[in-house]
C-alpha positions in Angstrom: 61.9 -123.1 187.8 59.0 -121.5 189.6 60.9 -118.3 190.1 61.9 -118.1 186.5 58.4 -119.0 185.2 56.9 -116.3 187.5 59.3 -113.6 186.4 58.9 -114.4 182.7 55.2 -114.6 182.9 55.1 -111.2 184.7 57.1 -109.6 181.9 55.3 -111.3 179.0 51.8 -110.5 180.3 52.7 -106.8 181.0 50.7 -104.5 181.2 47.8 -106.9 181.8 48.9 -107.4 185.4 48.2 -111.1 185.5 50.9 -112.0 187.9 51.6 -115.1 190.0 53.6 -113.2 192.7 50.9 -112.8 195.4 49.8 -116.5 195.0 53.5 -117.5 195.0 54.1 -115.6 198.3 51.0 -117.1 199.9 51.8 -120.6 198.7 55.4 -120.4 199.8 54.5 -119.2 203.3 51.9 -121.9 203.6 53.7 -124.9 202.2 57.5 -124.5 202.1 59.0 -125.6 205.4 62.2 -123.7 204.9 60.8 -120.2 205.7 63.9 -118.4 204.3 63.1 -120.0 201.0 59.4 -119.3 201.4 60.2 -115.6 201.7 62.9 -115.6 199.0 60.7 -117.3 196.4 58.5 -114.3 195.6 61.3 -111.8 196.2 63.6 -113.5 193.7 60.8 -113.7 191.2 59.9 -110.1 191.4 63.6 -109.0 191.3 64.3 -111.2 188.3 61.2 -109.8 186.5 62.3 -106.2 187.4 65.7 -107.0 185.9 64.0 -108.4 182.8 61.8 -105.3 182.5 64.9 -103.1 182.5 67.0 -105.4 180.3 64.3 -105.6 177.5 63.1 -102.0 178.1 59.6 -103.2 178.6 58.8 -100.9 181.6 60.8 -99.4 184.4 61.9 -102.3 186.5 63.4 -100.2 189.3 61.3 -97.3 190.2 62.2 -96.3 193.8 60.5 -96.4 197.1 57.2 -97.8 195.8 59.1 -100.8 194.7 60.5 -101.4 198.2 56.9 -101.2 199.4 55.8 -103.9 196.9 58.7 -106.2 197.9 57.8 -105.7 201.5 54.1 -106.5 200.8 55.1 -109.7 199.2 57.0 -110.7 202.3 53.9 -109.7 204.4 51.8 -112.1 202.2 54.3 -114.8 202.7 54.1 -114.2 206.4 50.3 -114.4 206.2 50.7 -117.7 204.4 52.6 -119.1 207.4 49.3 -118.9 209.3 47.4 -120.9 206.7 47.4 -124.2 208.5 44.3 -125.9 207.2 44.8 -126.3 203.5 41.3 -126.6 202.0 39.3 -124.7 199.4 37.6 -122.4 201.9 40.7 -121.4 203.8 42.9 -121.0 200.7 40.2 -118.9 199.1 39.9 -116.7 202.1 43.6 -116.2 202.4 43.8 -115.5 198.7 41.2 -112.8 198.9 42.7 -111.4 202.1 46.1 -111.3 200.5 44.9 -109.3 197.5 42.9 -106.9 199.6 45.9 -106.3 201.9 48.2 -105.8 199.0 45.8 -103.4 197.3 45.0 -101.4 200.4 48.6 -101.0 201.5 50.2 -100.5 198.0 47.6 -97.9 197.0 47.9 -96.2 200.4 51.7 -96.0 199.8 51.1 -94.5 196.3 48.8 -91.9 197.9 51.4 -91.0 200.5 54.4 -91.0 198.1 52.7 -89.6 195.0 54.4 -86.2 195.2 51.3 -84.2 194.5 49.6 -86.5 192.0 46.7 -86.9 194.4 45.5 -84.1 196.7 46.4 -84.8 200.3 42.8 -85.1 201.4 40.2 -87.8 201.9 39.0 -87.1 198.4 42.5 -87.5 197.0 42.9 -90.8 199.0 39.6 -92.1 197.6 40.6 -91.0 194.1 43.8 -93.0 194.5 42.0 -96.1 195.8 39.4 -95.9 193.0 42.2 -95.6 190.4 43.6 -98.9 191.8 40.4 -100.9 191.4 41.3 -102.3 188.0 44.6 -103.6 189.5 42.7 -105.1 192.4 40.3 -106.9 190.0 43.3 -108.2 187.9 45.1 -109.3 191.1 42.0 -111.1 192.5 41.6 -113.0 189.2 45.3 -113.8 188.7 46.0 -114.7 192.4 42.9 -116.9 192.5 44.0 -118.6 189.2 47.6 -119.1 190.3 46.6 -120.2 193.9 44.4 -122.9 192.3 47.3 -123.9 190.1 50.0 -123.9 192.9 47.9 -125.5 195.7 46.1 -127.8 193.2 49.4 -129.1 191.9 50.7 -129.5 195.5 47.6 -131.5 196.5 47.9 -133.7 193.4 51.6 -134.3 194.0 51.1 -135.0 197.7 48.3 -137.4 196.9 50.5 -139.2 194.3 53.5 -139.5 196.5 51.4 -140.8 199.4 50.1 -143.5 197.1 53.6 -144.3 196.0 54.8 -144.4 199.6 52.0 -146.7 200.6 52.7 -149.0 197.7 56.4 -149.1 198.6 55.7 -149.8 202.2 53.6 -152.9 201.3 56.5 -154.4 199.5 
């Protein structure tokens, strides 16, 4: 359900770039015990959304090597999530911001390196590419913070609820 909801929301909110994928990767890495599933969760969501982009002709869903970079970066964020051991507002916020900054830095660097002449191969060209990505960074920070709050918040509420249920059951 989470994979489908993430894929559909990514397509419906295009081109706003309000996506749950980075938060989903971070959450999966931090919370899901089965690490294969933790890494598959965001990958299946982005793949399904790319299929939907193509099927409904919303935008190019499959666009080459840059797409492989984005898939790899989601796996990197999931890996980063595996190091998120202390689940509290401060650590989750820090990891959320770090995930967005890593994704932005590496994805924009890959755009610069693979742009095929769109940006001059110079420091000025690199800075132009990085500046062009700032609106996406802003959108990613807002969406990832929002979805992290949703995912981790729901997890905390569910955990708290089930702990109360377990305690009540154990008293019987």
